[in-house]
C-alpha positions in Angstrom: -89.0 -57.3 -38.5 -87.1 -54.3 -40.1 -83.9 -54.9 -42.0 -81.2 -53.0 -40.3 -78.1 -51.9 -42.2 -74.9 -49.9 -41.4 -73.5 -46.8 -43.0 -70.1 -47.7 -44.7 -68.6 -44.6 -43.2 -69.8 -43.9 -39.7 -71.3 -47.3 -38.9 -74.6 -45.9 -37.8 -77.3 -48.7 -37.8 -80.8 -47.8 -39.1 -83.6 -49.5 -41.1 -82.4 -49.8 -44.6 -85.1 -47.5 -45.9 -83.4 -44.6 -44.1 -80.1 -44.9 -46.0 -79.0 -44.0 -49.5 -78.0 -47.1 -51.3 -75.3 -47.4 -54.0 -75.4 -50.7 -55.9 -73.0 -52.6 -58.3 -74.8 -54.7 -60.9 -73.6 -57.5 -63.2 -71.4 -56.1 -65.8 -69.9 -53.6 -63.4 -72.5 -50.8 -63.7 -72.7 -48.8 -60.5 -75.7 -46.5 -59.6 -77.9 -45.3 -56.9 -80.6 -47.9 -56.5 -83.0 -49.0 -53.7 -82.7 -52.7 -54.6 -80.7 -55.1 -56.7 -77.0 -55.7 -57.1 -74.4 -55.6 -54.4 -75.3 -52.7 -52.1 -73.5 -50.2 -50.0 -75.5 -48.0 -47.6 -74.7 -44.3 -46.7 -76.2 -41.8 -44.3 -77.6 -38.7 -46.0 -75.2 -36.7 -43.9 -72.9 -34.7 -46.1 -69.8 -35.7 -44.2 -70.5 -39.4 -44.8 -71.1 -38.8 -48.5 -67.8 -37.0 -48.8 -65.9 -39.6 -46.9 -67.4 -42.5 -48.9 -65.5 -41.3 -52.0 -62.1 -41.0 -50.3 -59.7 -43.8 -50.8 -61.2 -47.2 -51.8 -64.0 -47.3 -49.2 -66.8 -47.5 -51.7 -65.0 -49.9 -54.0 -64.3 -52.2 -51.0 -67.9 -52.1 -49.9 -69.2 -52.9 -53.4 -66.4 -55.6 -53.8 -65.1 -53.9 -57.0 -61.8 -55.3 -58.2 -59.5 -52.4 -58.7 -60.7 -48.8 -58.6 -64.0 -47.2 -59.6 -63.4 -44.9 -62.5 -63.4 -41.1 -61.8 -66.4 -40.4 -64.1 -68.6 -42.8 -62.2 -67.5 -41.5 -58.9 -68.2 -37.9 -59.9 -71.6 -38.9 -61.3 -72.6 -40.7 -58.0 -71.3 -37.8 -55.9 -73.4 -35.3 -57.9 -76.5 -37.5 -57.7 -76.1 -38.1 -53.9 -75.7 -34.3 -53.3 -78.9 -33.6 -55.1 -80.7 -36.3 -53.1 -79.3 -35.0 -49.9 -80.4 -31.4 -50.6 -83.9 -32.6 -51.5 -84.2 -34.5 -48.2 -83.2 -31.4 -46.3 -86.2 -29.5 -47.6 
C-alpha cells in the first residue's frame, strides 16, 4: 500500500514519492531530504513552493519553535526552485 501525504500548501494528496520533502533533523538542521527527521511535503508547483515560505507555514509544519532563520529559508527556496526546474524538463 502506498504512503499518501498532503501538500502543506494546497492539501493535494499524492503518494509521498511525488512530493518534495523538507525535513527538520535533531539539532535544528533543516534541509531537503527524502527521509529522516520531521518532514513537510510540497507539490513541485511553483505557487505551492512560494506560498510555503510565507508566514510561518513551513515552521509550523516542521514544528519549529520560533521562526526559521532567513538564510535557511533562502537556501531552501533556491534549492527547491532548481529541483522544480529540473522536473519540468
